[in-house]
C-alpha positions as CSV (number, residue, x, y, z in Angstrom):
1,X,88.7,121.0,100.3
2,X,90.7,123.0,102.9
3,X,88.6,126.1,102.3
4,X,85.3,124.2,102.8
5,X,86.6,122.6,106.0
6,X,87.7,126.0,107.3
7,X,84.2,127.4,106.6
8,X,82.6,124.4,108.3
9,X,84.8,124.8,111.3
10,X,83.6,128.4,111.7
11,X,79.9,127.9,111.0
12,X,79.5,124.4,112.4
13,X,82.2,123.8,115.0
14,X,80.0,121.2,116.9
15,X,79.5,119.2,113.7
16,X,83.3,119.0,113.2
17,X,83.7,117.7,116.7
18,X,81.1,115.0,116.0
19,X,82.8,114.1,112.7
20,X,86.2,113.8,114.4
21,X,84.7,111.6,117.2
22,X,82.8,109.2,114.9
23,X,85.7,109.0,112.5
24,X,88.0,108.0,115.4
25,X,85.6,105.4,116.7
26,X,85.2,103.9,113.3
27,X,89.0,103.9,112.6
28,X,89.8,102.2,115.9
29,X,87.2,99.5,115.3
30,X,88.8,98.9,111.9
31,X,92.3,98.7,113.4
32,X,91.1,96.3,116.1
33,X,89.4,93.7,113.8
34,X,87.0,92.9,116.6
35,X,86.7,94.9,119.9
36,X,84.4,95.0,122.9
37,X,82.6,98.1,123.8
38,X,84.3,98.4,127.2
39,X,87.8,98.1,125.8
40,X,87.1,100.7,123.1
41,X,85.5,103.1,125.7
42,X,88.6,102.8,127.9
43,X,91.0,103.4,125.0
44,X,89.0,106.5,123.9
45,X,88.5,107.7,127.5
46,X,84.8,107.7,126.9
47,X,81.9,106.4,129.0
48,X,80.2,103.2,127.8
49,X,76.9,105.0,127.7
50,X,78.2,107.7,125.4
51,X,80.0,105.2,123.2
52,X,76.9,102.9,122.9
53,X,74.9,105.8,121.5
54,X,77.6,106.4,118.8
55,X,78.1,102.7,117.9
56,X,74.4,102.2,117.7
57,X,74.2,105.0,115.2
58,X,77.2,103.5,113.2
59,X,75.5,100.1,113.2
60,X,72.2,101.7,112.0
61,X,74.1,103.3,109.1
62,X,75.6,99.9,108.2
63,X,79.1,100.9,109.0
64,X,79.8,98.4,111.8
65,X,78.5,95.0,112.8
66,X,77.9,94.0,116.4
67,X,77.6,90.5,117.7
68,X,78.5,88.5,120.8
69,X,82.2,88.6,120.0
70,X,82.3,92.4,119.8
71,X,82.2,95.1,117.2
72,X,83.8,95.0,113.7
73,X,83.8,97.2,110.7
74,X,81.6,96.4,107.7
75,X,82.6,96.7,104.0
76,X,80.7,100.0,103.8
77,X,82.6,101.2,106.8
78,X,85.9,100.3,105.2
79,X,84.9,102.2,102.0
80,X,83.8,105.3,104.0
81,X,87.1,105.4,105.9
82,X,89.1,105.3,102.6
83,X,86.9,108.1,101.3
84,X,87.4,110.2,104.5
85,X,91.2,109.7,104.7
86,X,92.1,113.0,102.9
87,X,89.4,114.9,104.7
88,X,90.5,113.5,108.1
89,X,94.1,114.6,107.5
90,X,92.8,118.2,107.0
91,X,90.4,117.8,109.9
92,X,93.1,116.7,112.3
93,X,95.7,119.2,110.9
94,X,97.9,116.3,109.8
95,X,98.4,117.6,106.2
96,X,100.0,120.8,107.5
97,X,102.4,118.8,109.8
98,X,103.3,116.5,106.8
99,X,104.1,119.5,104.6
100,X,106.2,121.4,107.2
101,X,108.3,118.3,108.0
102,X,108.7,117.4,104.3
103,X,110.0,120.9,103.5
104,X,112.2,121.2,106.6
105,X,114.1,118.0,106.0
106,X,113.9,117.7,102.2
107,X,111.9,114.5,102.1
108,X,110.1,112.9,99.2
109,X,107.0,112.0,101.3
110,X,105.8,112.3,104.9
111,X,102.9,110.5,106.3
112,X,101.5,111.5,109.7
113,X,98.9,109.2,111.4
114,X,96.6,110.3,114.2
115,X,97.5,109.5,117.9
116,X,100.4,108.8,120.1
117,X,102.1,105.4,119.9
118,X,103.5,105.8,123.4
119,X,100.0,105.4,124.9
120,X,97.8,104.0,122.1
121,X,98.2,100.5,120.5
122,X,95.8,101.8,117.8
123,X,98.3,104.5,116.8
124,X,101.0,101.9,116.4
125,X,98.8,99.7,114.3
126,X,97.9,102.7,112.1
127,X,101.7,103.3,111.7
128,X,102.0,99.8,110.5
129,X,99.1,100.2,108.1
130,X,100.7,103.4,106.7
131,X,104.1,101.7,106.4
132,X,102.7,98.7,104.6
133,X,100.8,101.0,102.2
134,X,104.0,103.1,101.5
135,X,106.1,99.9,101.0
136,X,103.5,98.4,98.7
137,X,103.3,101.5,96.6
138,X,107.0,101.5,95.8
139,X,107.9,97.8,95.4
140,X,108.5,96.5,91.9
141,X,109.6,93.3,90.3
142,X,113.1,91.9,91.3
143,X,113.4,94.3,94.3
144,X,115.5,93.5,97.3
145,X,113.9,94.9,100.4
146,X,116.0,95.1,103.6
147,X,114.2,95.5,107.0
148,X,115.4,96.2,110.5
149,X,113.9,94.7,113.7
150,X,111.6,96.4,116.1
151,X,108.0,96.5,117.2
152,X,106.9,99.1,114.6
153,X,108.4,97.3,111.6
154,X,106.8,94.1,113.0
155,X,103.5,95.9,112.8
156,X,104.2,96.9,109.2
157,X,104.7,93.2,108.4
158,X,101.4,92.3,110.0
159,X,99.6,94.9,107.9
160,X,101.1,94.0,104.5
161,X,98.7,92.6,101.9
162,X,99.5,90.6,98.7
163,X,100.0,92.8,95.6
164,X,98.2,92.0,92.4
165,X,101.4,91.0,90.6
166,X,105.0,91.1,91.8
167,X,107.8,88.9,90.7
168,X,111.3,88.1,91.9
169,X,111.2,90.2,95.1
170,X,113.4,89.3,98.0
171,X,113.2,90.3,101.7
172,X,116.3,90.3,103.9
173,X,117.2,91.5,107.4
174,X,119.2,94.7,107.3
175,X,121.6,93.2,109.8
176,X,122.0,90.4,112.4
177,X,119.5,90.4,115.2
178,X,119.6,87.2,117.3
179,X,119.3,88.0,120.9
180,X,116.1,90.2,120.7
181,X,112.6,88.8,121.3
182,X,111.9,86.5,118.4
183,X,108.8,88.4,117.2
184,X,110.7,91.6,116.7
185,X,113.9,90.2,115.2
186,X,114.7,91.4,111.7
187,X,114.8,87.8,110.5
188,X,111.3,87.1,111.7
189,X,110.0,90.4,110.2
190,X,111.7,89.8,106.8
191,X,110.2,86.3,106.6
192,X,106.7,87.5,107.6
193,X,106.8,90.3,105.0
194,X,107.9,87.8,102.3
195,X,105.1,85.4,103.1
196,X,102.6,88.2,103.2
197,X,103.3,89.3,99.7
198,X,104.4,85.9,98.2
199,X,108.0,86.9,97.9
200,X,111.3,85.0,98.7
201,X,113.5,85.7,101.7
202,X,117.0,84.9,103.1
203,X,117.9,85.1,106.8
204,X,121.1,86.2,108.5
205,X,121.6,84.0,111.6
206,X,124.1,86.0,113.5
207,X,123.9,87.9,116.8
208,X,123.1,91.5,117.0
209,X,126.4,92.4,118.7
210,X,129.7,90.6,117.9
211,X,133.1,90.4,119.4
212,X,136.1,91.1,117.1
213,X,136.9,87.4,117.0
214,X,133.3,86.4,116.2
215,X,133.1,89.1,113.5
216,X,136.3,88.0,111.8
217,X,135.2,84.4,111.9
218,X,131.7,84.9,110.5
219,X,132.7,87.4,107.8
220,X,134.7,84.5,106.2
221,X,131.8,82.1,106.2
222,X,130.5,81.5,102.6
223,X,126.9,81.4,103.6
224,X,127.2,84.7,105.5
225,X,129.0,86.3,102.5
226,X,126.1,85.1,100.2
227,X,123.4,86.8,102.3
228,X,125.6,89.9,102.8
229,X,125.9,90.3,99.1
230,X,122.1,90.2,98.7
231,X,121.6,92.6,101.5
232,X,124.0,95.1,99.9
233,X,121.9,94.9,96.7
234,X,118.8,96.2,98.5
235,X,116.9,98.9,96.6
236,X,114.5,99.6,99.5
237,X,115.2,99.8,103.2
238,X,112.5,100.1,105.8
239,X,113.7,100.7,109.3
240,X,112.6,101.8,112.8
241,X,114.2,104.5,114.9
242,X,115.1,104.0,118.5
243,X,116.1,106.2,121.5
244,X,119.9,105.8,121.9
245,X,120.0,105.0,125.6
246,X,116.9,102.8,125.5
247,X,118.3,100.7,122.7
248,X,121.7,100.4,124.3
249,X,120.1,99.1,127.5
250,X,117.9,96.7,125.5
251,X,121.0,95.3,123.9
252,X,122.6,95.0,127.3
253,X,125.6,97.1,126.4
254,X,128.2,97.6,129.1
255,X,127.5,100.4,131.6
256,X,130.7,102.2,130.5
257,X,129.5,102.2,126.8
258,X,126.1,103.6,127.8
259,X,127.9,106.3,129.9
260,X,130.1,107.1,126.8
261,X,127.0,107.3,124.6
262,X,125.5,109.9,126.9
263,X,128.7,111.9,127.1
264,X,128.9,112.0,123.3
265,X,125.3,113.2,123.1
266,X,123.8,110.1,121.4
267,X,120.1,110.7,120.8
268,X,119.0,108.0,118.3
269,X,119.9,104.5,117.1
270,X,119.2,103.0,113.7
271,X,121.0,100.2,111.7
272,X,123.4,99.7,114.7
273,X,124.6,103.3,114.5
274,X,124.2,105.8,117.2
275,X,123.6,109.5,116.2
276,X,123.8,112.8,118.0
277,X,121.2,115.6,117.5
278,X,123.0,116.8,114.5
279,X,122.8,113.4,112.7
280,X,126.4,112.6,113.2
281,X,127.5,109.0,114.0
282,X,129.0,108.9,117.5
283,X,129.1,105.2,118.0
284,X,129.0,102.1,115.8
285,X,128.2,98.6,116.8
286,X,130.2,95.7,115.5
287,X,127.6,93.8,113.6
288,X,127.0,92.2,110.2
289,X,124.7,93.7,107.7
290,X,124.0,97.0,106.1
291,X,126.8,99.6,106.4
292,X,126.3,103.4,106.0
293,X,127.7,103.2,102.4
294,X,125.1,100.6,101.6
295,X,122.3,102.7,102.9
296,X,123.5,105.7,100.8
297,X,123.4,103.5,97.7
298,X,119.8,102.4,98.1
299,X,117.0,104.1,96.1
300,X,114.4,104.4,98.8
301,X,114.9,104.6,102.6
302,X,111.7,104.5,104.7
303,X,111.9,105.5,108.3
304,X,109.0,104.6,110.6
305,X,108.6,105.5,114.3
306,X,106.0,107.0,116.6
307,X,105.4,108.4,120.0
308,X,106.1,111.7,121.6
309,X,109.1,110.2,123.3
310,X,110.7,109.4,119.9
311,X,110.6,112.9,118.5
312,X,114.2,113.8,119.4
313,X,115.4,110.5,118.0
314,X,113.4,111.0,114.7
315,X,114.9,114.5,114.3
316,X,118.4,113.1,114.9
317,X,118.0,110.4,112.2
318,X,116.5,113.0,109.8
319,X,119.5,115.2,110.2
320,X,121.6,112.2,109.1
321,X,120.0,113.0,105.8
322,X,119.4,109.6,104.1
323,X,115.6,109.3,104.6
324,X,113.3,109.5,101.6
325,X,109.9,108.6,103.2
326,X,109.0,109.2,106.8
327,X,106.0,107.7,108.6
328,X,105.4,109.0,112.1
329,X,102.4,109.7,114.4
330,X,100.8,112.9,115.3
331,X,102.4,113.2,118.8
332,X,106.0,112.9,117.4
333,X,105.2,115.3,114.5
334,X,103.8,118.0,116.8
335,X,107.0,118.0,118.9
336,X,109.2,118.0,115.8
337,X,107.3,121.0,114.3
338,X,107.3,122.8,117.6
339,X,111.1,122.6,117.7
340,X,111.3,124.3,114.3
341,X,109.5,127.5,115.7
């Protein structure tokens, strides 16, 4: 397939540009459910006149439907996108990015989706779709799945679809998370994922950041101990990756702690741990939930993040060395690969 694409790129470069453009339009309509022409034109930095010509063609081919509410993808459009997915990865150069990152960090699987989540909500939705697909492919009966909070893992939850048959699966938050916006709390995401796939869930109703006294009190609580035992049985963990300073500020950590993180070279945050660019832990939050030793005992760790601004943080967590599957976007992947050269 790669050889054919290379030949086409040389002989028919204009055709490849058209294919890229129409694939991107179709994919963004699919990710949006329903979208207006003006909104889509703005997101693609294209004039409405040019977009109208393209969408009229896609409608004529039966790939999209257009009504007063906007544009939506048809069943034929869905099928075409699925067939084009491997071709598109070659077309956009994503397969090469995936392979280079996979080899550099010793990962089982890398998925790179088109776009930049920093500037495109469509890219973040595509991350969620890829994350949901990866999770669905590895879940099996009686699994315990731990999930962290964050906007990207929340998107994964929204994109999950019920499996054909799955029994005895539990979803749990990887750690406490009260204090963040409700929709991106780990508890909310774990319950949403469970409902999406018809599984069970347990919640951990404790704050994200604890004082010594609160920690010692809560750790003795029988109901907290029960959920912690289940969390530590997790076979799969799916987690987001955050910029260290951004996450510290979001959690309203004291200014002196943020200054200390910067002095220690903290680059990323995940699971309540802050890592430097070598993947070494430089700061640990006092929180209830998964510990490093629990993460090391799991069978599959899925990291998911996107945006050019997250590249350094993703690299940092990869250096920690516990990831098995990585799902990122094109913008982050390009920066990571450029740093290898």
